[in-house]
C-alpha positions as CSV (number, residue, x, y, z in Angstrom):
1,K,31.3,-51.4,-29.7
2,Q,34.9,-50.8,-31.0
3,R,36.6,-53.8,-32.2
4,K,40.0,-52.9,-30.7
5,S,40.1,-51.5,-27.2
6,E,43.2,-49.4,-28.3
7,L,40.9,-47.2,-30.1
8,I,38.9,-46.1,-26.9
9,P,40.8,-43.2,-25.1
10,V,42.4,-44.2,-21.8
11,H,40.3,-41.9,-19.8
12,H,37.0,-43.3,-21.5
13,R,38.2,-47.0,-20.7
14,R,38.8,-45.6,-16.9
15,Q,35.2,-44.2,-16.7
16,W,33.5,-47.4,-18.3
17,A,35.7,-49.3,-15.6
18,C,34.3,-47.1,-13.0
19,I,30.7,-47.2,-14.0
20,G,30.9,-51.1,-14.2
21,L,32.4,-51.2,-10.6
22,L,30.0,-48.8,-9.2
23,L,27.2,-51.0,-10.6
24,L,28.5,-54.0,-8.7
25,L,28.7,-52.0,-5.6
26,L,25.2,-50.8,-5.8
27,V,23.8,-54.3,-6.3
28,H,25.8,-55.5,-3.3
29,D,23.7,-55.3,-0.2
30,D,25.6,-53.6,2.6
31,T,23.9,-51.7,5.3
32,N,27.3,-50.4,6.8
33,L,28.5,-48.7,3.4
34,N,26.1,-46.1,2.0
35,F,25.8,-45.0,-1.6
36,G,28.2,-42.0,-1.0
37,S,31.0,-44.2,0.6
38,R,30.8,-46.5,-2.4
39,V,31.1,-43.8,-4.9
40,A,34.0,-42.2,-3.0
41,M,35.6,-45.7,-3.0
42,V,35.4,-46.0,-6.8
43,V,36.8,-42.6,-7.4
44,E,39.6,-43.2,-4.6
45,A,40.5,-46.5,-6.4
46,F,41.0,-45.2,-9.8
47,S,42.1,-41.6,-9.1
48,S,45.8,-42.6,-9.0
49,P,47.5,-42.5,-12.4
50,N,50.3,-44.8,-11.0
51,M,48.0,-47.6,-10.1
52,N,49.2,-50.7,-12.1
53,G,46.7,-53.0,-13.8
54,S,47.1,-56.0,-11.6
55,T,46.1,-53.7,-8.6
56,K,43.1,-52.3,-10.5
57,A,42.0,-55.8,-11.4
58,F,42.1,-56.4,-7.6
59,V,39.9,-53.5,-6.6
60,A,36.6,-55.3,-7.8
61,T,37.3,-58.5,-5.7
62,T,38.2,-56.1,-2.6
63,T,35.2,-53.7,-2.7
64,T,32.5,-56.2,-3.5
65,T,33.4,-59.2,-1.6
66,M,35.1,-57.7,1.7
67,T,32.7,-55.1,2.5
68,T,31.5,-57.2,5.4
69,P,33.0,-60.2,7.4
70,T,32.0,-63.6,6.1
71,N,34.3,-65.8,8.2
72,S,33.7,-67.1,11.7
73,W,36.4,-67.3,14.2
74,T,36.6,-71.0,13.4
75,D,37.2,-70.0,9.7
76,L,39.8,-67.6,10.7
77,E,41.5,-70.2,12.7
78,S,41.5,-72.8,9.9
79,K,42.9,-70.2,7.5
80,C,45.6,-69.4,9.8
81,G,46.5,-73.0,10.2
82,L,45.4,-72.8,13.8
83,V,44.1,-75.8,15.8
84,V,42.2,-75.6,19.4
85,P,42.9,-78.6,21.7
86,S,39.3,-79.0,22.3
87,S,36.3,-80.1,20.2
88,N,34.5,-76.6,20.9
89,S,36.7,-74.0,19.0
90,N,34.6,-71.3,20.3
91,N,35.5,-71.8,24.0
92,H,37.5,-68.8,24.9
93,E,39.4,-70.6,27.8
94,N,41.2,-72.3,25.0
95,E,42.3,-69.5,23.0
96,E,45.6,-69.1,24.5
97,Q,46.3,-72.7,23.6
98,C,45.5,-72.3,19.9
99,S,48.6,-73.3,18.0
100,T,49.3,-74.4,14.6
101,N,49.4,-78.1,13.5
102,K,53.1,-78.1,14.6
103,E,54.0,-77.8,18.3
104,R,55.5,-74.6,19.4
105,P,58.5,-74.1,21.6
106,T,57.4,-73.9,25.4
107,T,56.8,-70.4,26.7
108,I,55.9,-69.7,30.4
109,K,54.3,-66.5,31.8
110,L,55.2,-65.6,35.2
111,D,54.9,-62.6,37.6
112,Y,58.1,-63.4,39.3
113,V,61.6,-64.1,38.5
114,P,62.2,-67.8,38.8
115,S,65.1,-69.1,40.9
116,R,67.5,-71.7,39.8
117,L,65.9,-74.5,41.5
118,Q,62.5,-73.6,39.9
119,L,64.4,-73.5,36.4
120,E,65.5,-76.9,37.1
121,E,62.1,-78.1,38.1
122,F,60.6,-76.8,34.9
123,S,63.4,-78.2,32.7
124,K,62.9,-81.7,34.4
125,A,59.2,-81.3,33.9
126,E,59.7,-80.4,30.2
127,Q,61.8,-83.5,29.7
128,S,59.3,-85.8,31.1
129,K,55.8,-84.7,31.0
130,P,53.6,-81.8,30.0
131,L,54.1,-79.0,32.5
132,Q,50.9,-77.7,34.3
133,T,50.4,-74.2,35.0
134,K,47.6,-71.9,35.6
135,E,47.3,-71.2,32.2
136,G,47.0,-74.7,31.0
137,I,49.0,-77.8,30.0
138,L,51.9,-76.6,27.8
139,S,53.2,-78.8,24.9
140,I,56.4,-80.7,24.8
141,S,58.7,-79.9,21.9
142,T,62.3,-80.6,23.0
143,D,64.9,-83.3,22.3
144,K,65.0,-85.6,25.1
145,A,68.5,-86.5,24.3
146,S,69.9,-83.0,24.6
147,P,68.1,-80.8,27.1
148,V,67.2,-77.3,25.8
149,P,68.3,-73.8,27.2
150,W,65.9,-71.7,29.0
151,L,65.7,-67.9,28.2
152,V,64.2,-65.9,31.0
153,R,63.2,-62.2,29.7
154,D,60.9,-59.4,30.3
155,A,57.5,-60.0,29.0
156,E,57.4,-56.4,27.4
157,G,60.1,-57.2,25.1
158,V,61.9,-53.8,25.8
159,D,65.1,-55.0,27.5
160,P,67.9,-54.5,24.9
161,Y,70.1,-57.2,26.7
162,A,67.5,-59.7,26.7
163,Q,67.0,-59.0,23.0
164,Q,70.7,-59.8,22.5
165,V,70.5,-63.2,23.9
166,W,67.3,-63.6,22.2
167,L,68.9,-63.0,18.8
168,A,71.9,-65.1,19.4
169,L,69.7,-68.1,20.3
170,E,67.6,-67.5,17.3
171,L,70.8,-67.4,15.0
172,K,71.9,-71.0,16.5
173,T,68.9,-72.9,17.1
174,T,65.0,-73.2,17.0
175,N,64.8,-75.3,20.0
176,Y,64.6,-73.5,23.3
177,C,62.3,-72.6,25.9
178,T,61.1,-69.1,27.1
179,I,60.0,-67.6,30.5
180,L,58.3,-64.1,30.1
181,V,58.5,-62.3,33.3
182,S,56.0,-59.5,33.9
183,C,57.8,-56.4,35.1
184,D,58.3,-52.6,34.4
185,L,61.9,-52.1,33.4
186,N,61.1,-48.6,32.5
187,K,60.7,-47.7,36.1
188,N,64.0,-49.3,37.4
189,D,66.5,-46.9,35.7
190,D,69.9,-45.5,36.8
191,I,72.7,-43.7,35.8
192,D,75.6,-45.6,33.9
193,N,73.3,-48.7,33.6
194,N,73.5,-49.4,37.3
195,M,69.8,-50.7,37.8
196,S,69.1,-51.5,41.4
197,S,65.7,-52.9,41.3
198,S,65.8,-56.5,42.5
199,R,63.7,-57.8,39.6
200,S,65.1,-55.8,36.8
201,H,68.8,-56.7,37.6
202,Q,68.1,-60.3,37.4
203,L,67.1,-60.3,33.8
204,P,67.9,-61.5,31.4
205,Q,68.8,-65.1,32.6
206,L,70.2,-68.1,30.5
207,F,69.8,-71.6,32.1
208,W,71.2,-74.7,30.5
209,P,69.9,-78.0,32.3
210,P,72.7,-80.3,33.2
211,E,73.5,-83.1,31.0
212,D,74.0,-86.6,32.3
213,N,77.5,-87.8,31.8
214,P,77.5,-91.7,31.0
215,N,81.1,-92.0,31.3
216,T,81.2,-91.5,35.0
217,N,83.5,-93.9,37.0
218,T,81.7,-95.1,39.9
219,N,84.7,-96.7,41.4
220,S,86.7,-93.5,41.7
221,S,88.8,-92.5,44.5
222,E,87.8,-89.8,47.0
223,E,90.3,-87.3,45.4
224,E,88.9,-88.0,42.0
225,E,85.3,-87.7,43.4
226,N,86.3,-84.2,44.9
227,E,87.8,-83.2,41.6
228,N,84.6,-84.1,39.8
229,E,82.4,-82.4,42.2
230,T,84.5,-79.2,41.8
231,L,84.4,-79.4,38.1
232,Q,80.6,-80.2,38.2
233,N,80.1,-77.2,40.6
234,H,81.9,-75.0,38.0
235,R,79.8,-76.3,35.0
236,Q,76.6,-75.6,37.1
237,F,77.9,-72.1,37.8
238,Q,78.4,-71.6,33.9
239,N,74.8,-73.3,33.3
240,Y,73.3,-70.4,35.1
241,L,73.9,-66.8,34.0
242,V,71.9,-63.8,35.6
243,G,71.7,-60.1,34.7
244,K,72.8,-57.9,32.0
245,E,76.4,-57.9,33.4
246,Q,76.5,-61.4,32.1
247,T,74.9,-60.8,28.9
248,L,78.4,-61.1,27.1
249,D,79.0,-64.4,29.0
250,M,75.6,-65.7,27.8
251,L,76.6,-64.9,23.9
252,E,80.0,-66.9,24.6
253,S,77.8,-69.7,26.2
254,I,75.7,-70.1,23.3
255,Q,78.4,-70.0,20.8
256,E,80.3,-72.7,22.9
257,R,77.2,-75.0,23.2
258,Y,76.4,-74.7,19.6
259,S,79.8,-75.0,18.2
260,S,80.6,-77.9,15.8
261,S,82.5,-79.8,18.4
262,S,79.5,-79.8,20.9
263,S,76.7,-82.3,21.4
264,H,74.0,-79.8,20.3
265,H,73.3,-79.5,16.4
266,D,74.8,-76.4,15.1
267,D,72.5,-74.5,12.7
268,G,73.8,-71.1,12.9
269,P,76.8,-69.1,12.0
270,D,80.1,-68.8,14.2
271,L,79.2,-65.8,16.1
272,Y,83.0,-65.2,17.0
273,R,84.8,-66.1,13.7
274,R,88.0,-64.7,13.3
275,I,89.3,-63.1,10.1
276,S,92.9,-64.4,11.2
277,E,94.7,-66.2,14.4
278,C,95.9,-62.6,15.4
279,V,93.0,-60.6,15.0
280,D,90.1,-60.9,17.4
281,N,87.8,-58.6,15.5
282,V,84.5,-59.7,16.9
283,R,85.1,-59.1,20.8
284,C,87.2,-56.0,19.5
285,N,84.0,-54.4,18.0
286,I,82.1,-55.4,21.0
287,V,84.3,-53.7,23.2
288,R,84.2,-50.5,21.2
289,F,80.4,-50.2,21.6
290,Q,80.7,-48.8,25.1
291,S,83.4,-46.2,23.9
292,I,81.3,-45.0,21.0
293,V,77.9,-44.5,22.5
294,P,77.1,-41.5,24.6
295,R,78.6,-41.8,28.2
296,N,77.0,-41.1,31.6
297,T,73.4,-41.5,30.3
298,L,70.4,-42.3,32.2
299,F,69.7,-46.0,31.4
300,L,66.2,-46.5,30.1
301,P,65.7,-49.9,28.3
302,H,63.2,-48.5,25.9
303,V,64.9,-45.2,25.2
304,P,68.6,-45.7,25.7
305,Y,71.4,-43.1,25.3
306,Q,69.0,-39.9,24.9
307,F,69.0,-38.4,28.4
308,I,71.7,-37.4,30.7
309,V,72.0,-36.3,34.5
310,T,74.1,-33.2,34.7
311,N,74.4,-33.1,38.6
312,K,73.9,-36.4,40.7
313,N,73.4,-34.5,43.7
314,D,70.7,-32.4,42.2
315,P,69.6,-34.6,39.4
316,I,68.3,-32.6,36.4
317,I,67.6,-34.7,33.4
318,S,68.4,-33.1,30.2
319,L,68.9,-34.3,26.5
320,V,72.2,-35.7,25.3
321,T,73.7,-33.0,23.1
322,S,73.5,-32.9,19.4
323,N,77.3,-33.1,19.0
324,N,77.5,-36.3,21.0
325,H,75.1,-38.1,18.8
326,M,76.6,-37.0,15.7
327,V,80.1,-38.1,17.1
328,T,78.4,-41.4,17.9
329,L,76.9,-41.9,14.4
330,E,80.3,-40.7,12.6
331,E,82.2,-43.1,14.5
332,T,79.7,-46.1,14.2
333,D,79.7,-45.4,10.3
334,E,83.6,-45.3,10.3
335,V,83.6,-48.8,12.4
336,L,81.3,-50.3,9.6
337,E,83.5,-49.1,6.9
338,E,86.6,-50.7,8.3
339,Y,85.9,-54.2,6.4
340,D,85.1,-53.7,2.6
341,E,84.1,-57.5,2.3
342,G,80.4,-56.9,3.6
343,P,78.4,-54.5,5.4
344,W,78.3,-56.1,8.9
345,F,80.7,-55.0,11.7
346,C,83.1,-57.7,10.8
347,G,82.7,-57.9,7.2
348,D,80.9,-60.5,5.3
349,F,79.3,-62.4,8.1
350,V,76.9,-61.7,10.8
351,S,78.7,-62.0,14.1
352,A,78.3,-61.5,18.0
353,A,79.1,-57.7,17.4
354,D,76.1,-57.3,15.3
355,V,74.0,-59.1,18.0
356,V,75.2,-56.6,20.7
357,W,74.8,-53.5,18.6
358,A,71.6,-54.2,16.8
359,P,69.0,-53.6,19.7
360,F,70.5,-50.2,20.4
361,L,70.9,-49.0,16.9
362,E,67.2,-50.0,16.0
363,R,66.0,-47.8,19.0
364,Y,68.4,-44.9,18.2
365,A,67.4,-44.9,14.3
366,A,63.8,-44.6,15.5
367,Q,64.1,-42.2,18.4
368,L,66.8,-39.7,17.5
369,P,65.1,-37.9,14.4
370,S,62.2,-37.3,16.8
371,L,64.3,-35.3,19.2
372,W,66.5,-33.6,16.7
373,T,65.9,-32.3,13.2
374,G,68.4,-32.5,10.2
375,D,69.8,-35.4,8.2
376,E,72.7,-35.4,10.4
377,H,70.5,-37.0,13.2
378,D,69.0,-39.7,11.0
379,P,70.9,-42.9,11.2
380,R,69.0,-44.2,8.3
381,H,69.9,-41.1,6.0
382,P,71.8,-42.9,2.9
383,K,74.0,-39.9,2.3
384,E,74.8,-39.1,5.8
385,Y,75.6,-42.6,7.1
386,P,75.8,-45.0,4.2
387,A,77.5,-47.8,6.0
388,I,75.0,-47.7,8.8
389,V,72.2,-47.8,6.1
390,A,73.8,-50.9,4.3
391,W,74.1,-52.6,7.8
392,F,70.3,-52.1,8.5
393,R,69.8,-53.5,5.0
394,A,71.9,-56.4,5.5
395,M,70.3,-57.1,9.0
396,E,66.8,-57.0,7.6
397,C,67.3,-58.8,4.3
398,H,69.7,-61.4,5.2
399,V,69.0,-62.3,8.8
400,P,65.6,-63.7,8.9
401,C,65.2,-64.4,12.6
402,Y,66.0,-60.7,13.1
403,S,63.4,-58.9,10.9
404,C,60.9,-61.8,11.3
405,R,60.8,-62.1,15.1
406,V,63.5,-60.5,17.4
407,A,63.7,-56.8,15.9
408,G,61.4,-54.1,17.1
409,D,59.9,-51.8,14.7
410,A,60.3,-47.9,14.5
411,T,56.5,-47.3,15.4
412,T,56.9,-49.3,18.6
413,W,60.1,-47.3,19.7
414,S,58.9,-43.8,18.6
415,R,55.7,-44.3,20.7
416,Q,57.9,-45.6,23.5
417,L,59.7,-42.2,23.4
418,Q,56.5,-40.3,23.3
419,T,55.0,-42.1,26.1
420,T,58.0,-41.5,28.3
421,L,58.0,-37.8,27.7
422,A,54.1,-37.3,28.3
423,T,53.8,-39.5,31.5
424,D,57.0,-39.4,33.4
425,P,57.2,-36.2,35.4
426,R,60.9,-36.3,35.2
427,F,60.8,-35.3,31.6
428,S,57.9,-32.7,32.0
429,H,60.4,-29.8,31.2
430,I,61.5,-31.5,27.8
431,P,59.4,-30.5,24.8
432,Q,57.3,-33.4,23.4
433,P,58.4,-34.2,19.9
434,P,55.9,-33.6,17.3
435,K,53.8,-36.4,16.4
436,Q,54.9,-37.4,12.9
437,T,52.8,-38.4,10.0
438,Q,53.0,-42.3,10.0
439,Q,54.4,-43.3,6.5
440,N,54.5,-46.6,5.0
441,P,56.2,-48.9,7.5
442,R,56.9,-51.7,5.0
443,L,60.5,-52.5,5.0
444,H,61.9,-50.6,2.1
445,S,65.1,-52.8,1.9
446,I,63.2,-56.0,1.6
447,S,61.9,-56.5,-2.0
448,K,60.6,-60.1,-1.5
449,P,59.6,-60.3,2.1
450,R,57.7,-63.7,1.3
451,N,61.0,-65.3,0.6
452,L,62.5,-64.1,3.7
453,W,59.6,-65.6,5.7
454,N,60.0,-68.8,3.9
455,Q,63.6,-68.9,5.1
456,Y,62.7,-68.3,8.6
457,T,59.8,-70.8,8.8
458,Q,61.6,-73.5,7.1
459,N,62.9,-74.9,10.3
460,R,59.8,-73.5,12.4
461,P,56.9,-75.5,11.3
462,W,54.6,-74.2,14.0
463,L,54.4,-70.7,12.3
464,A,51.9,-69.4,9.8
465,P,52.9,-70.0,6.1
466,T,53.0,-66.2,5.4
467,P,53.8,-63.2,7.6
468,E,50.2,-61.7,7.1
469,A,48.7,-65.0,8.4
470,E,51.1,-65.1,11.4
471,C,50.0,-61.5,12.2
472,V,46.4,-62.8,11.9
473,A,47.1,-65.9,14.1
474,F,48.3,-63.8,17.1
475,F,45.2,-61.6,17.1
476,V,43.0,-64.9,16.7
477,R,44.6,-66.7,19.5
478,H,44.4,-63.4,21.9
479,R,40.9,-62.2,20.7
480,T,39.0,-62.3,23.9
481,A,41.5,-60.0,25.9
482,I,41.9,-57.8,22.8
483,L,38.0,-57.3,22.5
484,E,37.6,-56.5,26.1
485,E,40.3,-53.7,25.9
486,A,38.8,-52.4,22.7
487,L,35.4,-52.1,24.5
488,E,36.8,-50.5,27.5
489,Q,38.3,-47.6,25.3
490,T,35.3,-46.9,23.0
491,K,31.7,-46.6,23.8
492,Q,30.7,-46.3,20.1
493,M,30.4,-50.0,19.5
494,T,28.6,-52.8,21.1
495,E,30.1,-56.1,21.9
496,D,28.6,-57.7,18.6
497,E,29.8,-54.7,16.5
498,A,33.3,-54.9,17.8
499,D,33.5,-58.7,17.0
500,V,32.2,-58.1,13.6
501,A,34.8,-55.2,13.1
502,F,37.5,-57.3,14.5
503,R,36.9,-60.2,12.0
504,H,36.4,-57.7,9.3
505,V,40.0,-56.4,9.7
506,L,41.5,-59.8,9.9
507,E,39.8,-61.0,6.9
508,Q,41.3,-58.0,4.9
509,L,44.9,-58.9,6.3
510,L,44.3,-62.5,5.1
511,L,43.3,-61.4,1.7
512,V,46.6,-59.7,1.3
513,S,48.1,-62.9,2.3
514,E,46.4,-64.9,-0.6
515,N,47.9,-62.5,-3.1
516,D,51.2,-63.9,-4.5
517,D,52.1,-60.6,-6.2
518,D,54.6,-59.0,-3.8
519,D,54.6,-55.6,-5.9
520,V,50.7,-55.6,-5.5
521,K,50.5,-56.7,-2.0
522,H,53.0,-53.8,-0.7
523,D,51.7,-51.2,-2.9
524,M,49.9,-48.5,-0.8
525,D,47.5,-47.6,-3.3
526,H,46.4,-51.3,-3.0
527,V,46.3,-51.2,0.7
528,S,44.5,-47.8,0.8
529,I,41.8,-49.4,-1.4
530,M,41.4,-52.2,1.1
531,V,41.3,-49.8,4.0
532,F,38.8,-47.7,2.3
533,S,36.4,-50.7,1.9
534,L,36.3,-51.1,5.7
535,S,33.3,-50.4,7.6
536,E,33.6,-47.3,10.0
537,H,33.6,-49.6,13.1
538,A,36.4,-51.7,11.3
539,K,38.5,-48.5,10.7
540,E,38.1,-47.7,14.5
541,M,39.1,-51.5,15.4
542,L,42.1,-51.3,12.9
543,H,43.4,-48.0,14.6
544,F,42.8,-49.6,18.0
545,L,44.9,-52.9,17.1
546,D,47.7,-50.6,15.7
547,Q,48.1,-48.7,18.9
548,R,48.0,-51.7,21.1
549,L,50.6,-53.7,19.0
550,Q,54.0,-53.6,20.3
551,V,56.9,-55.2,18.4
552,P,58.7,-57.5,19.3
553,R,56.5,-58.3,22.4
554,D,53.4,-59.7,20.1
555,M,55.2,-60.6,17.0
556,G,58.3,-59.7,14.7
557,M,58.6,-56.8,12.7
558,L,57.9,-58.3,9.2
559,P,54.3,-59.8,10.4
560,A,53.6,-56.5,12.1
561,S,54.4,-54.4,9.0
562,T,51.3,-55.8,7.4
563,L,49.1,-54.2,10.1
564,R,51.2,-51.0,10.2
565,S,50.6,-50.5,6.3
566,F,46.8,-50.7,6.9
567,A,47.1,-48.3,9.7
568,A,49.1,-46.0,7.8
569,A,46.2,-45.7,5.3
570,L,43.8,-44.8,7.8
571,P,42.0,-41.4,8.0
572,K,42.2,-39.3,11.3
573,P,41.3,-41.9,13.9
574,S,38.3,-41.4,16.6
575,I,39.7,-43.8,19.2
576,S,42.4,-42.4,21.3
């Protein structure tokens, strides 16, 4: 009954708030949340003295309205901006064809590596009519006047060389087609990066459909026709680049095709910009890469530069020494310090050098601290390697296509390392790294991730309006396959219970998307409250989704960080 709230002690105001919220929870009918869980939820919500007012205000909405899912799959599709090309949105056969209101670039999944003739057929079909595959009719989203390139890469998203070409294309254009080939690159390894498998050494591929030349002279002489044929054959050779040995040629080709003098529209930076006519700093820093990273290592696409074979005649795999890693990190840090104008390898602009280094540095930063202790083995340690840390921050904050789609996350690469050591008998003598406690996987360097996502989606209208909605959209599109996998891994839920739990998790993710306050949305206290409000089945489903998620195979690092944050707030899981 005090007239001024200031006269009421802080701890008393907190107690009254808890009582009021507890009454709301008790009135709310929810069979999946017993009284003890509700009380614990309130205590958990208000126990943190660092929780700000806006977060506390959000607690009531979260705990009273999100204890059970209220949205059907059709509602979730609508909230993500998805549309289904059928009047019956519950038809599971159409789930893979779900798309946003704008057409997505064409993506084809194959279980074989296509030949050049097959790529030409795909390109012609793409230019003329919808392409019929066993998965359905794919939409057309290309510019008929200028044939778009085709990127052929591994479906698992672990090949660092394919990731280089992918990043270069994303930097230069939004209009390209993708073919995802199902293959296990992890089994096709060799020393000194000499992969011998017929399938693996054919990836990645970059195919440029030939453009019609309207200026061809039909009355030319036989000699001119031979010269034209020779020139055309040369161009056709350059139009089809295959294998990791030609990855650098692919990057050069992308820059040439999307330069200011080409027929393609140039949307991206000059990947080979020189600081002067005499200094080719970009290509210089590309060449330096192989001389800086550990040499003679066993090439594993998902775990590069970590293992070495000491004797080729009697191969014994061992870890690359600590000193070798420290030299690599110190020299990389020195290279990045050579230009004071900016944090990238060539100063104040992102270049092909950053494209070449990025896939390997992100794996290195996630895996090296798991194998070796000490700050000197952490590429992201700001005191040991300030230039590398500044480079990571620049790539994640100022290259939207990198953090929003192409980059892998630390959780994925750490699990790839643990899986390799646990399942590959060649590494059985190497001690398993301890499973580290999952920390908040949010990008610490990105203060306003919503702004970064807006930059990325500006020319990509087929994406969801927020990274959280894009994360949910992926799971909605693939819900049937995901539910089947979840039911195989646990016997604790029926099919209906798993469906409800799945929708419950996705609703919570969308609830984060609806909050415009980035400070609240990324606060772990806030996330913990939302996770605490989940039913037990929903928590199990959340853990399963986190274990299943691979970045960048399924989505980009920024959309995935939403789910990772929720999973980090989970108690010890019950699904293995």
